[in-house]
TIMARLO-623579 format. One record per atom (N, C-alpha, C, CB): residue number from 1; y, x, z; atom name; residue in one letter. Coordinates in Angstrom, 3 decimals. Glycine has a CB too. Layout:
REC   pos      north       east         up   site   code
REC   NUM          Y          X          Z     CA      a
...
! end
This chain:
REC   pos      north       east         up   site   code
REC     1     -1.183      0.828      0.000      N      x
REC     1      0.000      0.000      0.000     CA      x
REC     1      1.249      0.874      0.000      C      x
REC     1     -0.003     -0.943      1.205     CB      x
REC     2      1.211      1.944      0.825      N      x
REC     2      2.361      2.845      0.880     CA      x
REC     2      2.594      3.502     -0.482      C      x
REC     2      2.153      3.922      1.966     CB      x
REC     3      1.513      3.937     -1.134      N      x
REC     3      1.654      4.586     -2.441     CA      x
REC     3      2.241      3.617     -3.465      C      x
REC     3      0.292      5.116     -2.931     CB      x
REC     4      1.796      2.371     -3.455      N      x
REC     4      2.327      1.384     -4.394     CA      x
REC     4      3.810      1.124     -4.185      C      x
REC     4      1.564      0.088     -4.268     CB      x
REC     5      4.218      1.010     -2.929      N      x
REC     5      5.636      0.799     -2.624     CA      x
REC     5      6.449      2.026     -3.021      C      x
REC     5      5.832      0.489     -1.121     CB      x
REC     6      5.936      3.206     -2.683      N      x
REC     6      6.650      4.449     -3.011     CA      x
REC     6      6.849      4.590     -4.516      C      x
REC     6      5.885      5.667     -2.468     CB      x
REC     7      5.768      4.437     -5.302      N      x
REC     7      5.870      4.624     -6.750     CA      x
REC     7      6.704      3.531     -7.413      C      x
REC     7      4.482      4.657     -7.370     CB      x
REC     8      6.654      2.320     -6.879      N      x
REC     8      7.478      1.247     -7.431     CA      x
REC     8      8.958      1.579     -7.283      C      x
REC     8      7.159     -0.090     -6.740     CB      x
REC     9      9.359      2.057     -6.114      N      x
REC     9     10.767      2.414     -5.909     CA      x
REC     9     11.127      3.721     -6.608      C      x
REC     9     11.070      2.528     -4.417     CB      x
REC    10     10.219      4.703     -6.613      N      x
REC    10     10.490      5.997     -7.236     CA      x
REC    10     10.736      5.846     -8.729      C      x
REC    10      9.330      6.958     -6.992     CB      x
REC    11      9.942      4.982     -9.384      N      x
REC    11     10.091      4.776    -10.828     CA      x
REC    11     10.927      3.543    -11.149      C      x
REC    11      8.725      4.651    -11.482     CB      x
REC    12     11.666      3.051    -10.169      N      x
REC    12     12.630      1.953    -10.336     CA      x
REC    12     12.000      0.710    -10.966      C      x
REC    12     13.800      2.417    -11.191     CB      x
REC    13     10.831      0.321    -10.471      N      x
REC    13     10.181     -0.900    -10.935     CA      x
REC    13      9.506     -0.773    -12.278      C      x
REC    13     11.167     -1.990    -11.000     CB      x
REC    14      8.767      0.300    -12.501      N      x
REC    14      8.122      0.559    -13.791     CA      x
REC    14      7.213     -0.594    -14.228      C      x
REC    14      7.314      1.849    -13.717     CB      x
REC    15      6.608     -1.284    -13.289      N      x
REC    15      5.702     -2.375    -13.641     CA      x
REC    15      6.449     -3.537    -14.300      C      x
REC    15      4.965     -2.867    -12.397     CB      x
REC    16      7.721     -3.659    -14.026      N      x
REC    16      8.505     -4.760    -14.595     CA      x
REC    16      9.206     -4.318    -15.874      C      x
REC    16      9.539     -5.272    -13.577     CB      x
REC    17      9.984     -3.233    -15.817      N      x
REC    17     10.756     -2.855    -17.004     CA      x
REC    17      9.901     -2.162    -18.058      C      x
REC    17     11.905     -1.949    -16.609     CB      x
REC    18      8.755     -1.617    -17.687      N      x
REC    18      7.897     -0.954    -18.667     CA      x
REC    18      6.931     -1.884    -19.367      C      x
REC    18      7.131      0.128    -18.006     CB      x
REC    19      6.877     -3.150    -18.939      N      x
REC    19      5.914     -4.079    -19.526     CA      x
REC    19      6.192     -4.342    -21.003      C      x
REC    19      5.926     -5.390    -18.762     CB      x
REC    20      7.443     -4.559    -21.375      N      x
REC    20      7.790     -4.816    -22.778     CA      x
REC    20      7.442     -3.614    -23.655      C      x
REC    20      9.290     -5.149    -22.909     CB      x
REC    21      7.722     -2.427    -23.165      N      x
REC    21      7.400     -1.214    -23.913     CA      x
REC    21      5.882     -1.091    -24.113      C      x
REC    21      7.952      0.032    -23.181     CB      x
REC    22      5.116     -1.424    -23.087      N      x
REC    22      3.660     -1.357    -23.195     CA      x
REC    22      3.135     -2.328    -24.235      C      x
REC    22      3.014     -1.643    -21.849     CB      x
REC    23      3.662     -3.540    -24.239      N      x
REC    23      3.239     -4.538    -25.232     CA      x
REC    23      3.620     -4.085    -26.639      C      x
REC    23      3.874     -5.917    -24.925     CB      x
REC    24      4.807     -3.501    -26.792      N      x
REC    24      5.234     -3.007    -28.107     CA      x
REC    24      4.314     -1.894    -28.615      C      x
REC    24      6.679     -2.496    -28.037     CB      x
REC    25      3.875     -1.018    -27.728      N      x
REC    25      2.977      0.066    -28.138     CA      x
REC    25      1.613     -0.448    -28.571      C      x
REC    25      2.809      1.059    -27.006     CB      x
REC    26      1.111     -1.456    -27.882      N      x
REC    26     -0.203     -1.994    -28.225     CA      x
REC    26     -0.136     -2.800    -29.511      C      x
REC    26     -0.744     -2.862    -27.086     CB      x
REC    27      0.951     -3.525    -29.712      N      x
REC    27      1.090     -4.377    -30.896     CA      x
REC    27      1.350     -3.585    -32.170      C      x
REC    27      2.208     -5.367    -30.686     CB      x
REC    28      1.841     -2.354    -32.027      N      x
REC    28      2.143     -1.529    -33.198     CA      x
REC    28      0.854     -1.184    -33.938      C      x
REC    28      2.892     -0.237    -32.783     CB      x
REC    29      0.833     -1.311    -35.257      N      x
REC    29     -0.378     -0.958    -35.995     CA      x
REC    29     -0.687      0.532    -35.862      C      x
REC    29     -0.229     -1.337    -37.474     CB      x
REC    30     -1.970      0.829    -35.817      N      x
REC    30     -2.379      2.216    -35.627     CA      x
REC    30     -2.363      2.969    -36.951      C      x
REC    30     -3.774      2.282    -34.997     CB      x
REC    31     -2.127      4.252    -36.851      N      x
REC    31     -2.124      5.130    -38.017     CA      x
REC    31     -3.532      5.684    -38.193      C      x
REC    31     -1.074      6.286    -37.864     CB      x
REC    32     -4.190      5.346    -39.264      N      x
REC    32     -5.576      5.779    -39.495     CA      x
REC    32     -5.675      7.285    -39.733      C      x
REC    32     -6.166      5.033    -40.689     CB      x
REC    33     -4.591      7.913    -40.217      N      x
REC    33     -4.636      9.339    -40.506     CA      x
REC    33     -4.214     10.188    -39.314      C      x
REC    33     -3.756      9.649    -41.687     CB      x
REC    34     -3.782      9.572    -38.236      N      x
REC    34     -3.283     10.309    -37.074     CA      x
REC    34     -4.402     10.922    -36.258      C      x
REC    34     -2.459      9.400    -36.197     CB      x
REC    35     -3.998     11.703    -35.273      N      x
REC    35     -4.962     12.335    -34.390     CA      x
REC    35     -5.437     11.340    -33.349      C      x
REC    35     -4.356     13.573    -33.716     CB      x
REC    36     -6.555     11.645    -32.734      N      x
REC    36     -7.064     10.806    -31.658     CA      x
REC    36     -8.362     10.136    -32.040      C      x
REC    36     -6.045      9.766    -31.276     CB      x
REC    37     -9.126      9.827    -31.012      N      x
REC    37    -10.425      9.220    -31.227     CA      x
REC    37    -10.384      7.704    -31.117      C      x
REC    37    -11.414      9.773    -30.246     CB      x
REC    38     -9.425      7.167    -30.365      N      x
REC    38     -9.334      5.729    -30.167     CA      x
REC    38     -7.893      5.275    -30.349      C      x
REC    38     -9.858      5.334    -28.773     CB      x
REC    39     -7.716      3.984    -30.663      N      x
REC    39     -6.370      3.430    -30.804     CA      x
REC    39     -5.785      3.130    -29.428      C      x
REC    39     -6.391      2.149    -31.675     CB      x
REC    40     -4.512      2.760    -29.406      N      x
REC    40     -3.856      2.425    -28.138     CA      x
REC    40     -4.522      1.220    -27.496      C      x
REC    40     -2.357      2.148    -28.355     CB      x
REC    41     -4.875      0.221    -28.305      N      x
REC    41     -5.523     -0.965    -27.746     CA      x
REC    41     -6.910     -0.631    -27.207      C      x
REC    41     -5.622     -2.067    -28.805     CB      x
REC    42     -7.660      0.211    -27.908      N      x
REC    42     -8.986      0.592    -27.427     CA      x
REC    42     -8.885      1.367    -26.120      C      x
REC    42     -9.721      1.428    -28.481     CB      x
REC    43     -7.874      2.219    -25.992      N      x
REC    43     -7.685      2.955    -24.747     CA      x
REC    43     -7.344      2.006    -23.607      C      x
REC    43     -6.584      4.006    -24.907     CB      x
REC    44     -6.497      1.009    -23.881      N      x
REC    44     -6.157      0.019    -22.859     CA      x
REC    44     -7.386     -0.777    -22.449      C      x
REC    44     -5.063     -0.926    -23.367     CB      x
REC    45     -8.164     -1.234    -23.416      N      x
REC    45     -9.355     -2.023    -23.108     CA      x
REC    45    -10.351     -1.219    -22.280      C      x
REC    45    -10.017     -2.510    -24.396     CB      x
REC    46    -10.496      0.055    -22.577      N      x
REC    46    -11.402      0.909    -21.817     CA      x
REC    46    -10.900      1.093    -20.390      C      x
REC    46    -11.559      2.270    -22.503     CB      x
REC    47     -9.602      1.335    -20.236      N      x
REC    47     -9.037      1.521    -18.895     CA      x
REC    47     -9.159      0.244    -18.071      C      x
REC    47     -7.564      1.950    -18.985     CB      x
REC    48     -8.906     -0.898    -18.688      N      x
REC    48     -8.998     -2.160    -17.958     CA      x
REC    48    -10.434     -2.522    -17.618      C      x
REC    48     -8.370     -3.272    -18.764     CB      x
REC    49    -11.371     -2.162    -18.481      N      x
REC    49    -12.764     -2.487    -18.192     CA      x
REC    49    -13.266     -1.735    -16.968      C      x
REC    49    -13.643     -2.169    -19.394     CB      x
REC    50    -12.722     -0.568    -16.712      N      x
REC    50    -13.101      0.168    -15.515     CA      x
REC    50    -12.355     -0.283    -14.271      C      x
REC    50    -12.872      1.624    -15.729     CB      x
REC    51    -11.306     -1.080    -14.459      N      x
REC    51    -10.479     -1.508    -13.335     CA      x
REC    51    -10.768     -2.944    -12.915      C      x
REC    51     -9.017     -1.366    -13.688     CB      x
REC    52    -10.900     -3.826    -13.899      N      x
REC    52    -11.084     -5.250    -13.612     CA      x
REC    52    -12.568     -5.568    -13.607      C      x
REC    52    -10.337     -6.136    -14.649     CB      x
REC    53    -13.008     -6.167    -12.541      N      x
REC    53    -14.408     -6.559    -12.440     CA      x
REC    53    -14.510     -8.008    -11.990      C      x
REC    53    -15.165     -5.638    -11.467     CB      x
REC    54    -15.719     -8.444    -11.719      N      x
REC    54    -15.943     -9.816    -11.290     CA      x
REC    54    -15.259    -10.081     -9.952      C      x
REC    54    -17.443    -10.106    -11.189     CB      x
REC    55    -15.131     -9.056     -9.118      N      x
REC    55    -14.440     -9.225     -7.838     CA      x
REC    55    -12.974     -9.550     -8.014      C      x
REC    55    -14.581     -7.982     -7.002     CB      x
REC    56    -12.355     -8.970     -9.025      N      x
REC    56    -10.948     -9.263     -9.283     CA      x
REC    56    -10.758    -10.681     -9.786      C      x
REC    56    -10.379     -8.279    -10.287     CB      x
REC    57    -11.694    -11.167    -10.555      N      x
REC    57    -11.579    -12.514    -11.107     CA      x
REC    57    -11.975    -13.553    -10.058      C      x
REC    57    -12.457    -12.661    -12.367     CB      x
REC    58    -13.139    -13.378     -9.456      N      x
REC    58    -13.604    -14.337     -8.455     CA      x
REC    58    -12.786    -14.230     -7.175      C      x
REC    58    -15.087    -14.115     -8.151     CB      x
REC    59    -12.317    -13.022     -6.842      N      x
REC    59    -11.536    -12.831     -5.617     CA      x
REC    59    -10.249    -13.625     -5.620      C      x
REC    59    -11.222    -11.373     -5.425     CB      x
REC    60     -9.598    -13.721     -6.775      N      x
REC    60     -8.362    -14.492     -6.883     CA      x
REC    60     -8.650    -15.970     -6.645      C      x
REC    60     -7.704    -14.284     -8.266     CB      x
REC    61     -9.678    -16.500     -7.281      N      x
REC    61    -10.007    -17.919     -7.117     CA      x
REC    61    -10.386    -18.236     -5.673      C      x
REC    61    -11.153    -18.313     -8.058     CB      x
REC    62    -11.165    -17.366     -5.058      N      x
REC    62    -11.592    -17.606     -3.677     CA      x
REC    62    -10.412    -17.503     -2.721      C      x
REC    62    -12.690    -16.609     -3.270     CB      x
REC    63     -9.552    -16.498     -2.908      N      x
REC    63     -8.424    -16.343     -1.986     CA      x
REC    63     -7.426    -17.493     -2.106      C      x
REC    63     -7.716    -15.020     -2.243     CB      x
REC    64     -7.201    -18.003     -3.302      N      x
REC    64     -6.299    -19.152     -3.453     CA      x
REC    64     -6.934    -20.411     -2.860      C      x
REC    64     -5.951    -19.380     -4.948     CB      x
REC    65     -8.250    -20.579     -3.032      N      x
REC    65     -8.900    -21.767     -2.464     CA      x
REC    65     -8.921    -21.721     -0.940      C      x
REC    65    -10.329    -21.896     -2.998     CB      x
REC    66     -9.041    -20.545     -0.361      N      x
REC    66     -9.051    -20.424      1.100     CA      x
REC    66     -7.637    -20.336      1.663      C      x
REC    66     -9.857    -19.195      1.524     CB      x
REC    67     -6.791    -19.517      1.057      N      x
REC    67     -5.465    -19.258      1.607     CA      x
REC    67     -4.369    -20.157      1.113      C      x
REC    67     -5.092    -17.892      1.326     CB      x
REC    68     -4.621    -20.938      0.085      N      x
REC    68     -3.600    -21.830     -0.440     CA      x
REC    68     -2.671    -21.126     -1.408      C      x
REC    68     -2.803    -22.425      0.686     CB      x
REC    69     -1.580    -21.800     -1.796      N      x
REC    69     -0.669    -21.247     -2.795     CA      x
REC    69      0.034    -19.976     -2.335      C      x
REC    69      0.357    -22.273     -3.162     CB      x
REC    70      0.182    -19.777     -1.034      N      x
REC    70      0.826    -18.554     -0.542     CA      x
REC    70      0.046    -17.303     -0.901      C      x
REC    70      0.999    -18.625      0.959     CB      x
REC    71     -1.266    -17.444     -1.063      N      x
REC    71     -2.091    -16.302     -1.446     CA      x
REC    71     -1.724    -15.806     -2.840      C      x
REC    71     -3.575    -16.675     -1.393     CB      x
REC    72     -1.299    -16.714     -3.717      N      x
REC    72     -0.922    -16.325     -5.076     CA      x
REC    72      0.276    -15.378     -5.055      C      x
REC    72     -0.602    -17.569     -5.923     CB      x
REC    73      1.219    -15.606     -4.127      N      x
REC    73      2.366    -14.701     -4.003     CA      x
REC    73      1.917    -13.294     -3.646      C      x
REC    73      3.348    -15.218     -2.949     CB      x
REC    74      1.030    -13.177     -2.673      N      x
REC    74      0.572    -11.859     -2.234     CA      x
REC    74     -0.285    -11.180     -3.297      C      x
REC    74     -0.216    -11.979     -0.933     CB      x
REC    75     -1.030    -11.968     -4.065      N      x
REC    75     -1.792    -11.398     -5.183     CA      x
REC    75     -0.836    -10.846     -6.226      C      x
REC    75     -2.728    -12.459     -5.816     CB      x
REC    76      0.218    -11.595     -6.528      N      x
REC    76      1.222    -11.147     -7.496     CA      x
REC    76      1.904     -9.872     -7.008      C      x
REC    76      2.269    -12.252     -7.741     CB      x
REC    77      2.295     -9.843     -5.737      N      x
REC    77      2.933     -8.647     -5.180     CA      x
REC    77      1.984     -7.445     -5.220      C      x
REC    77      3.390     -8.912     -3.732     CB      x
REC    78      0.726     -7.677     -4.873      N      x
REC    78     -0.265     -6.604     -4.943     CA      x
REC    78     -0.467     -6.098     -6.362      C      x
REC    78     -1.586     -7.079     -4.381     CB      x
REC    79     -0.392     -7.007     -7.335      N      x
REC    79     -0.548     -6.610     -8.740     CA      x
REC    79      0.615     -5.733     -9.191      C      x
REC    79     -0.652     -7.853     -9.643     CB      x
REC    80      1.835     -6.073     -8.781      N      x
REC    80      3.003     -5.256     -9.143     CA      x
REC    80      2.863     -3.852     -8.558      C      x
REC    80      4.317     -5.920     -8.642     CB      x
REC    81      2.483     -3.771     -7.284      N      x
REC    81      2.302     -2.456     -6.657     CA      x
REC    81      1.144     -1.699     -7.311      C      x
REC    81      2.047     -2.610     -5.140     CB      x
REC    82      0.080     -2.407     -7.647      N      x
REC    82     -1.068     -1.774     -8.297     CA      x
REC    82     -0.742     -1.245     -9.683      C      x
REC    82     -2.206     -2.750     -8.392     CB      x
REC    83      0.141     -1.945    -10.415      N      x
REC    83      0.527     -1.468    -11.744     CA      x
REC    83      1.316     -0.165    -11.655      C      x
REC    83      1.355     -2.533    -12.473     CB      x
REC    84      2.110     -0.010    -10.614      N      x
REC    84      2.848      1.238    -10.437     CA      x
REC    84      1.892      2.391    -10.170      C      x
REC    84      3.860      1.109     -9.288     CB      x
REC    85      0.877      2.138     -9.367      N      x
REC    85     -0.125      3.176     -9.092     CA      x
REC    85     -0.909      3.505    -10.358      C      x
REC    85     -1.088      2.724     -7.970     CB      x
REC    86     -1.278      2.489    -11.133      N      x
REC    86     -2.020      2.713    -12.381     CA      x
REC    86     -1.192      3.511    -13.380      C      x
REC    86     -2.439      1.375    -13.003     CB      x
REC    87      0.121      3.277    -13.412      N      x
REC    87      1.005      4.049    -14.280     CA      x
REC    87      0.955      5.526    -13.911      C      x
REC    87      2.447      3.524    -14.188     CB      x
REC    88      1.014      5.824    -12.624      N      x
REC    88      0.971      7.221    -12.175     CA      x
REC    88     -0.381      7.845    -12.501      C      x
REC    88      1.250      7.316    -10.658     CB      x
REC    89     -1.466      7.106    -12.292      N      x
REC    89     -2.798      7.622    -12.612     CA      x
REC    89     -2.929      7.950    -14.097      C      x
REC    89     -3.871      6.610    -12.206     CB      x
REC    90     -2.474      7.048    -14.951      N      x
REC    90     -2.579      7.266    -16.403     CA      x
REC    90     -1.701      8.427    -16.849      C      x
REC    90     -2.188      5.992    -17.170     CB      x
REC    91     -0.517      8.546    -16.267      N      x
REC    91      0.376      9.643    -16.624     CA      x
REC    91     -0.227     10.985    -16.239      C      x
REC    91      1.733      9.466    -15.952     CB      x
REC    92     -0.803     11.061    -15.047      N      x
REC    92     -1.452     12.307    -14.622     CA      x
REC    92     -2.661     12.631    -15.495      C      x
REC    92     -1.881     12.210    -13.154     CB      x
REC    93     -3.422     11.602    -15.876      N      x
REC    93     -4.596     11.832    -16.717     CA      x
REC    93     -4.209     12.401    -18.077      C      x
REC    93     -5.377     10.534    -16.900     CB      x
REC    94     -3.101     11.922    -18.642      N      x
REC    94     -2.645     12.445    -19.932     CA      x
REC    94     -2.072     13.850    -19.767      C      x
REC    94     -1.590     11.507    -20.556     CB      x
REC    95     -1.334     14.074    -18.702      N      x
REC    95     -0.701     15.381    -18.496     CA      x
REC    95     -1.730     16.486    -18.279      C      x
REC    95      0.248     15.322    -17.304     CB      x
REC    96     -2.785     16.204    -17.535      N      x
REC    96     -3.744     17.246    -17.176     CA      x
REC    96     -5.072     17.142    -17.919      C      x
REC    96     -4.000     17.200    -15.706     CB      x
REC    97     -5.107     16.443    -19.059      N      x
REC    97     -6.353     16.373    -19.821     CA      x
REC    97     -6.632     17.725    -20.460      C      x
REC    97     -6.284     15.262    -20.901     CB      x
REC    98     -7.888     17.951    -20.792      N      x
REC    98     -8.318     19.234    -21.359     CA      x
REC    98     -8.927     18.990    -22.727      C      x
REC    98     -9.337     19.952    -20.425     CB      x
REC    99     -8.485     19.764    -23.707      N      x
REC    99     -9.036     19.686    -25.051     CA      x
REC    99    -10.147     20.716    -25.170      C      x
REC    99     -7.935     19.918    -26.131     CB      x
REC   100    -11.371     20.263    -25.406      N      x
REC   100    -12.527     21.139    -25.488     CA      x
REC   100    -12.634     21.774    -26.872      C      x
REC   100    -13.803     20.365    -25.159     CB      x
REC   101    -13.433     22.813    -26.968      N      x
REC   101    -13.580     23.545    -28.232     CA      x
REC   101    -14.200     22.686    -29.335      C      x
REC   101    -14.432     24.788    -28.015     CB      x
REC   102    -15.066     21.730    -28.964      N      x
REC   102    -15.699     20.887    -29.978     CA      x
REC   102    -14.806     19.731    -30.435      C      x
REC   102    -17.001     20.337    -29.441     CB      x
REC   103    -13.574     19.663    -29.941      N      x
REC   103    -12.628     18.647    -30.352     CA      x
REC   103    -12.566     17.439    -29.439      C      x
REC   103    -12.955     18.205    -31.708     CB      x
REC   104    -13.470     17.369    -28.475      N      x
REC   104    -13.448     16.244    -27.541     CA      x
REC   104    -12.415     16.498    -26.440      C      x
REC   104    -14.855     16.017    -26.925     CB      x
REC   105    -12.132     15.454    -25.695      N      x
REC   105    -11.127     15.534    -24.638     CA      x
REC   105    -11.781     15.190    -23.312      C      x
REC   105     -9.928     14.586    -24.925     CB      x
REC   106    -11.503     15.984    -22.282      N      x
REC   106    -11.988     15.715    -20.927     CA      x
REC   106    -10.795     15.414    -20.047      C      x
REC   106    -12.809     16.915    -20.360     CB      x
REC   107    -10.958     14.487    -19.137      N      x
REC   107     -9.858     14.158    -18.243     CA      x
REC   107    -10.304     13.202    -17.174      C      x
REC   107     -8.698     13.570    -19.011     CB      x
REC   108     -9.329     12.633    -16.500      N      x
REC   108     -9.612     11.680    -15.445     CA      x
REC   108     -9.212     12.224    -14.086      C      x
REC   108    -11.078     11.314    -15.448     CB      x
REC   109     -9.468     11.438    -13.050      N      x
REC   109     -9.019     11.822    -11.708     CA      x
REC   109     -9.564     13.162    -11.228      C      x
REC   109     -9.410     10.765    -10.733     CB      x
REC   110    -10.823     13.451    -11.517      N      x
REC   110    -11.381     14.726    -11.065     CA      x
REC   110    -10.622     15.895    -11.680      C      x
REC   110    -12.874     14.818    -11.419     CB      x
REC   111    -10.246     15.763    -12.949      N      x
REC   111     -9.518     16.839    -13.616     CA      x
REC   111     -8.094     16.971    -13.093      C      x
REC   111     -9.495     16.603    -15.116     CB      x
REC   112     -7.381     15.856    -12.967      N      x
REC   112     -5.987     16.016    -12.561     CA      x
REC   112     -5.840     16.350    -11.092      C      x
REC   112     -5.216     14.769    -12.869     CB      x
REC   113     -6.823     16.038    -10.270      N      x
REC   113     -6.754     16.490     -8.875     CA      x
REC   113     -6.937     18.004     -8.837      C      x
REC   113     -7.838     15.778     -7.993     CB      x
REC   114     -7.948     18.498     -9.528      N      x
REC   114     -8.231     19.938     -9.505     CA      x
REC   114     -7.151     20.750    -10.210      C      x
REC   114     -9.579     20.214    -10.151     CB      x
REC   115     -6.841     20.393    -11.456      N      x
REC   115     -5.907     21.200    -12.250     CA      x
REC   115     -4.455     20.991    -11.832      C      x
REC   115     -6.062     20.872    -13.722     CB      x
REC   116     -4.110     19.774    -11.429      N      x
REC   116     -2.737     19.513    -10.995     CA      x
REC   116     -2.381     20.270     -9.730      C      x
REC   116     -2.534     18.033    -10.773     CB      x
REC   117     -3.284     20.257     -8.769      N      x
REC   117     -3.004     20.996     -7.526     CA      x
REC   117     -3.130     22.505     -7.724      C      x
REC   117     -3.955     20.541     -6.413     CB      x
REC   118     -3.979     22.932     -8.664      N      x
REC   118     -4.073     24.363     -8.963     CA      x
REC   118     -2.758     24.866     -9.555      C      x
REC   118     -5.242     24.642     -9.937     CB      x
REC   119     -2.139     24.065    -10.431      N      x
REC   119     -0.853     24.469    -11.010     CA      x
REC   119      0.260     24.504     -9.972      C      x
REC   119     -0.468     23.526    -12.136     CB      x
REC   120      0.076     23.787     -8.865      N      x
REC   120      1.062     23.791     -7.771     CA      x
REC   120      0.684     24.811     -6.695      C      x
REC   120      1.180     22.383     -7.145     CB      x
REC   121     -0.202     25.749     -7.026      N      x
REC   121     -0.676     26.799     -6.108     CA      x
REC   121     -1.368     26.222     -4.878      C      x
REC   121      0.491     27.678     -5.669     CB      x
REC   122     -2.130     25.142     -5.078      N      x
REC   122     -2.921     24.546     -3.998     CA      x
REC   122     -4.379     24.411     -4.425      C      x
REC   122     -2.349     23.166     -3.597     CB      x
REC   123     -4.910     25.471     -5.014      N      x
REC   123     -6.282     25.427     -5.523     CA      x
REC   123     -7.297     25.169     -4.414      C      x
REC   123     -6.616     26.728     -6.230     CB      x
REC   124     -7.059     25.753     -3.234      N      x
REC   124     -8.006     25.568     -2.126     CA      x
REC   124     -8.085     24.107     -1.685      C      x
REC   124     -7.607     26.445     -0.938     CB      x
REC   125     -7.067     23.335     -1.936      N      x
REC   125     -7.088     21.913     -1.628     CA      x
REC   125     -7.603     21.106     -2.818      C      x
REC   125     -5.690     21.434     -1.228     CB      x
REC   126     -7.197     21.464     -4.026      N      x
REC   126     -7.538     20.695     -5.220     CA      x
REC   126     -9.009     20.717     -5.580      C      x
REC   126     -6.760     21.199     -6.366     CB      x
REC   127     -9.635     21.870     -5.508      N      x
REC   127    -11.045     21.979     -5.888     CA      x
REC   127    -11.952     21.140     -4.989      C      x
REC   127    -11.484     23.435     -5.842     CB      x
REC   128    -11.852     21.259     -3.661      N      x
REC   128    -12.718     20.412     -2.827     CA      x
REC   128    -12.428     18.911     -2.966      C      x
REC   128    -12.569     20.813     -1.378     CB      x
REC   129    -11.153     18.538     -3.110      N      x
REC   129    -10.826     17.134     -3.273     CA      x
REC   129    -11.405     16.564     -4.566      C      x
REC   129     -9.323     16.946     -3.248     CB      x
REC   130    -11.389     17.348     -5.642      N      x
REC   130    -11.956     16.863     -6.900     CA      x
REC   130    -13.465     16.712     -6.811      C      x
REC   130    -11.599     17.806     -8.040     CB      x
REC   131    -14.123     17.612     -6.091      N      x
REC   131    -15.575     17.495     -5.905     CA      x
REC   131    -15.899     16.278     -5.051      C      x
REC   131    -16.152     18.775     -5.253     CB      x
REC   132    -15.129     16.052     -3.988      N      x
REC   132    -15.339     14.876     -3.141     CA      x
REC   132    -15.139     13.608     -3.965      C      x
REC   132    -14.377     14.892     -1.922     CB      x
REC   133    -14.113     13.589     -4.804      N      x
REC   133    -13.877     12.411     -5.645     CA      x
REC   133    -15.040     12.192     -6.594      C      x
REC   133    -12.570     12.562     -6.439     CB      x
REC   134    -15.568     13.264     -7.196      N      x
REC   134    -16.670     13.131     -8.150     CA      x
REC   134    -17.934     12.612     -7.469      C      x
REC   134    -16.953     14.476     -8.826     CB      x
REC   135    -18.151     13.053     -6.252      N      x
REC   135    -19.338     12.581     -5.515     CA      x
REC   135    -19.180     11.127     -5.151      C      x
REC   135    -19.574     13.419     -4.243     CB      x
! end
């Protein structure tokens, strides 16, 4: 909760003002001759498939049925804070991704924890944290 509040204020409400830009990027037709293995929409669908599960769908219905309409407000607030955290996660994943010799790309939380903290001269903290995350 603290991270969501911090990132929302730090990025001046990225979940709200960045929404139009995100929709514009997804709606733009993809360039078939460009670099990359997947389109913007395919990348979004992949990221969302790992984030949204049956608990997110059924959890909303159950919480509104038990908690009433006030639960919808807290779900909405949680979603705004969660979008700010997801923005930071995606930005770090792009910044610290690794291009392999065979042309594939490696990345994700394990990579940006290890490589991001190593670049900040905190390798002794980054390496164990990335292993703990992977486990």
